[in-house]
C-alpha positions in Angstrom: -9.7 -24.7 12.2 -7.7 -25.3 9.0 -9.3 -26.4 5.8 -8.9 -30.0 4.7 -5.6 -30.7 2.9 -5.5 -31.3 -0.9 -2.7 -32.6 -3.1 0.1 -30.1 -3.9 0.4 -28.7 -7.3 3.3 -26.9 -9.1 3.1 -23.6 -10.8 5.6 -22.4 -13.5 6.3 -18.7 -13.1 9.0 -16.9 -15.2 11.1 -20.0 -15.4 10.7 -20.9 -11.8 8.8 -23.8 -10.4 6.8 -23.0 -7.2 5.2 -25.8 -5.3 1.7 -24.9 -3.9 0.7 -27.0 -1.0 -3.0 -27.3 -0.2 -4.1 -25.4 -3.3 -7.8 -26.0 -2.5 -7.6 -24.5 1.0 -10.3 -21.8 1.1 -9.0 -18.4 2.1 -12.1 -16.3 1.4 -15.2 -18.3 2.5 -17.9 -15.9 1.0 -16.7 -16.0 -2.6 -15.1 -19.5 -2.1 -11.6 -18.4 -3.2 -8.8 -20.8 -2.5 -5.0 -20.4 -2.2 -4.6 -21.4 -5.9 -7.2 -18.7 -6.8 -4.9 -16.2 -5.1 -1.9 -17.5 -7.0 -3.8 -17.2 -10.3 -5.0 -13.7 -9.4 -1.4 -12.4 -8.7 -0.2 -14.0 -11.9 -3.0 -12.1 -13.8 -1.7 -8.8 -12.5 1.9 -9.8 -12.5 3.5 -6.7 -14.1 1.5 -4.4 -11.7 2.2 -6.1 -8.4 5.9 -6.5 -9.2 6.2 -2.8 -10.2 4.5 -1.9 -6.9 6.8 -4.0 -4.8 10.0 -3.9 -6.8 13.1 -3.7 -4.5 11.1 -2.5 -1.5 11.3 -4.0 2.0 7.9 -5.7 2.3 5.9 -6.8 5.3 3.9 -10.0 4.6 0.4 -10.2 6.0 -0.1 -14.0 6.3 -3.3 -15.9 7.0 -2.4 -19.6 7.5 -6.0 -20.6 8.0 -7.6 -18.1 5.6 -8.9 -14.6 6.4 -11.3 -16.0 9.2 -8.2 -17.0 11.1 -5.2 -15.3 12.7 -3.4 -12.6 10.8 0.4 -12.8 11.1 2.4 -9.6 10.4 5.7 -10.9 9.2 8.7 -8.7 8.9 11.3 -11.4 8.6 11.2 -13.7 5.6 9.8 -17.1 6.6 12.2 -20.0 6.8 12.6 -22.4 3.9 12.7 -19.8 1.1 14.3 -20.8 -2.1 17.7 -19.1 -2.8 16.0 -17.0 -5.6 13.7 -15.2 -3.1 15.5 -12.0 -2.4 15.6 -9.9 0.8 16.8 -6.6 2.1 18.1 -6.1 5.6 16.4 -3.3 7.6 17.3 -2.1 11.1 15.1 -1.3 14.1 17.3 1.0 16.3 14.9 1.1 19.2 15.2 -2.6 19.7 18.8 -2.9 18.4 17.6 -5.6 15.9 17.6 -6.2 12.2 15.3 -8.2 9.9 15.7 -9.6 6.4 12.5 -8.6 4.7 11.0 -9.9 1.5 12.3 -7.8 -1.5 10.4 -8.6 -4.6 12.2 -8.4 -8.0 10.1 -11.0 -10.0 6.7 -12.6 -10.0 7.8 -16.0 -8.8 8.7 -14.4 -5.4 5.1 -13.1 -5.1 3.7 -16.6 -5.9 6.0 -18.2 -3.4 4.8 -15.7 -0.7 1.2 -16.8 -1.5 2.3 -20.4 -1.0 3.5 -19.2 2.5 -0.1 -17.9 3.1 0.6 -14.3 2.3 -2.6 -12.5 1.2 -1.6 -8.9 1.6 1.7 -7.2 0.6 2.7 -4.0 2.5 5.9 -2.5 1.2 8.0 0.4 2.5 8.1 3.7 0.6 11.8 3.3 0.0 13.9 0.8 -1.9 16.9 -1.4 -0.9 19.4 0.9 -2.6 18.4 3.8 -0.3 16.3 2.3 2.5 16.6 5.4 4.6 15.5 7.8 1.8 12.0 7.3 0.5 11.2 7.6 -3.2 7.5 7.5 -2.7 5.3 10.1 -1.0 2.0 8.6 0.1 -1.2 10.5 0.5 -3.6 8.3 2.6 -7.2 9.5 2.7 -8.7 7.7 5.7 -12.4 8.2 6.4 -13.7 8.6 10.0 -16.2 6.2 11.4 -19.2 8.4 10.3 -17.7 9.5 6.9 -19.1 8.0 3.7 -17.0 7.2 0.6 -18.5 10.1 -1.4 -16.7 12.4 1.1 -13.5 10.5 0.5 -13.9 11.0 -3.3 -14.5 14.8 -2.9 -11.4 15.2 -0.6 -9.4 13.3 -3.2 -10.5 15.8 -5.8 -9.2 18.6 -3.6 -5.9 16.8 -3.2 -5.7 16.5 -7.0 -6.2 20.3 -7.3 -3.3 20.9 -4.9 -1.1 18.4 -6.7 -1.9 20.0 -10.1 -0.9 23.5 -8.7 2.4 22.0 -7.4 3.1 20.4 -10.8 3.1 16.9 -9.2 1.6 13.8 -10.8 -0.5 11.8 -8.4 -1.3 8.1 -9.0 -4.6 7.2 -7.2 -5.8 3.8 -6.1 -8.4 2.4 -3.7 -7.0 1.2 -0.5 -9.0 -2.0 -0.8 -10.9 -1.0 2.3 -12.7 2.3 2.9 -10.3 5.0 1.6 -8.1 6.2 -1.2 -4.4 6.4 -1.6 -2.5 8.7 -3.9 1.2 8.0 -4.6 3.7 10.5 -5.9 7.2 9.5 -7.0 10.0 11.6 -5.5 13.8 11.5 -5.7 15.4 9.7 -2.8 17.1 12.9 -1.6 15.5 13.2 1.9 15.0 11.1 5.0 11.7 9.9 6.4 11.4 13.0 8.7 11.5 15.5 5.9 9.1 13.5 3.7 6.7 13.2 6.6 7.0 16.9 7.3 6.3 17.7 3.6 3.3 15.3 3.7 2.0 17.2 6.7 2.3 20.5 4.9 0.4 19.1 2.0 -2.3 17.7 4.3 -2.7 21.1 6.0 -3.2 22.8 2.6 -6.0 20.2 1.7 -7.5 20.9 5.1 -7.5 24.7 4.4 -9.5 24.1 1.2 -12.2 21.8 2.5 -13.9 21.4 5.8 -14.4 17.7 5.0 -10.7 17.0 5.7 -8.7 17.0 8.9 -5.1 16.7 10.0 -6.0 16.2 13.7 -3.5 13.8 15.1 -5.4 12.0 17.9 -8.3 9.9 16.7 -10.3 10.7 19.9 -10.1 14.4 18.9 -11.1 14.0 15.2 -14.5 14.7 13.8 -15.6 11.2 12.7 -17.5 12.7 9.7 -14.2 13.9 8.2 -11.4 12.4 6.1 -8.1 12.2 7.9 -5.2 13.1 5.5 -2.8 10.7 7.1 0.6 12.1 6.6 2.0 9.6 9.1 2.0 6.9 6.5 5.3 8.4 5.4 7.0 7.7 8.7 9.8 5.1 8.8 8.6 1.5 8.7 5.0 2.5 8.2 3.6 0.4 5.4 0.3 0.2 3.5 -1.1 -2.2 1.0 0.6 -2.1 -2.4 -1.2 -1.5 -5.6 -2.9 -4.7 -6.7 -2.5 -6.3 -3.2 -5.5 -8.3 -2.2 -7.1 -7.2 1.1 -8.5 -9.5 3.8 -12.1 -8.3 3.3 -15.0 -10.8 3.0 -15.5 -9.9 -0.7 -11.7 -10.2 -1.5 -11.2 -6.6 -2.4 -8.1 -5.4 -4.1 -6.2 -2.1 -3.8 -6.9 -1.0 -7.3 -5.2 1.7 -9.4 -7.6 4.1 -11.1 -7.5 6.9 -13.5 -8.4 10.4 -12.2 -11.5 10.3 -14.3 -12.7 7.3 -12.4 -12.2 8.8 -8.9 -15.5 10.8 -8.7 -17.7 7.7 -9.2 -15.5 4.9 -8.0 -16.7 2.2 -5.6 -14.1 0.1 -3.7 -16.4 -2.9 -3.9 -16.1 -3.0 -7.7 -12.4 -4.1 -7.5 -12.0 -7.7 -6.3 -10.0 -10.8 -7.0 -12.8 -11.8 -9.3 -13.1 -8.6 -11.3 -9.5 -7.3 -11.5 -8.0 -9.8 -13.9 -10.3 -8.7 -16.7 -9.8 -5.1 -15.8 -6.0 -5.5 -15.9 -6.2 -7.4 -19.1 -8.1 -4.6 -20.7 -6.3 -1.5 -19.2 -2.9 -2.9 -18.1 -1.1 -1.3 -15.2 -2.5 2.2 -14.6 0.6 3.0 -12.5 3.0 2.0 -15.3 4.3 5.5 -15.7 4.9 6.4 -12.1 8.7 6.1 -12.2 8.8 8.7 -15.0 6.9 11.4 -13.1 9.3 12.4 -10.3 8.4 15.4 -8.1 10.9 17.4 -5.9 9.3 18.0 -2.5 11.2 21.3 -2.0 8.0 23.4 -2.3 6.3 21.4 0.3 9.3 21.8 2.7 8.9 25.6 2.1 5.2 25.3 3.0 6.2 23.4 6.2 8.7 26.1 7.2 6.1 28.8 6.5 3.5 26.9 8.7 6.0 26.5 11.5 7.0 30.1 11.4 3.3 31.0 11.7 3.0 28.9 14.8 1.8 25.5 13.5 2.7 22.8 16.0 4.6 19.8 14.6 2.8 16.5 14.8 3.8 14.2 17.6 6.6 11.9 16.7 5.4 8.5 15.4 6.1 5.3 17.4 9.5 4.1 16.3 9.9 0.7 14.6 
């Protein structure tokens, strides 16, 4: 059941005026956060969320009745968008279809998306100038059902060791749920298949170094006490929550960038819509330097070729589109 309506208000964002209907509609019942609270949150981390989304096709996770209601995974931009809301056209060959997805270039577009009940922002790892060539390698540390967060932190430390040996700069963040993401900026010189293959080679190296990590593809075959190093998040049209994106958890957690020094003791529950504005105000965007730290994945492709020559089986192909 929808929350009672309330008079609309207007928000000024970067020279744009965005009308917010039903600003008092409660989206997170436990902390009592409203649609307008979400708008104010995204304004408070504006530089960070725009940097995370800039020029990337973006799936919108919409909750018209708040997080207790239905989640709508929206690829196509909702109707009625102002002409200043930008899009990028992406193709889905399996279905012979296209979609004009949200493509953020300024904060007002984020705020307008919240007006359209978007809570979570899930961008591609490529940008509109080279949609088929990713510029972001994503390391997703996904704990099994019986795996605690301390294990995730330890596996993240092993991933950091491997990145350091490669000379790659990783940018960690909480997922806003139970895991940790690490992003690495790469040149857009390869297709999704090569980036996924490189990510698998990296995941296998992490698995070799700790028995707390796994690359086992099928969930039914995985040890639930281990962390799945999910290389498949680099497949085409696979998206995960952006840095600073709110997540649809009861406590309104946020996917929060961290320093590497914070990783060994971090707690995902510490980063919420209520706590992040002050943190951002004090620390700024901890991912601000990501575009200046570009890593060539050639060594990882060499690792992949080595593994394959030694008999490693390629992972099953991901579901298309």
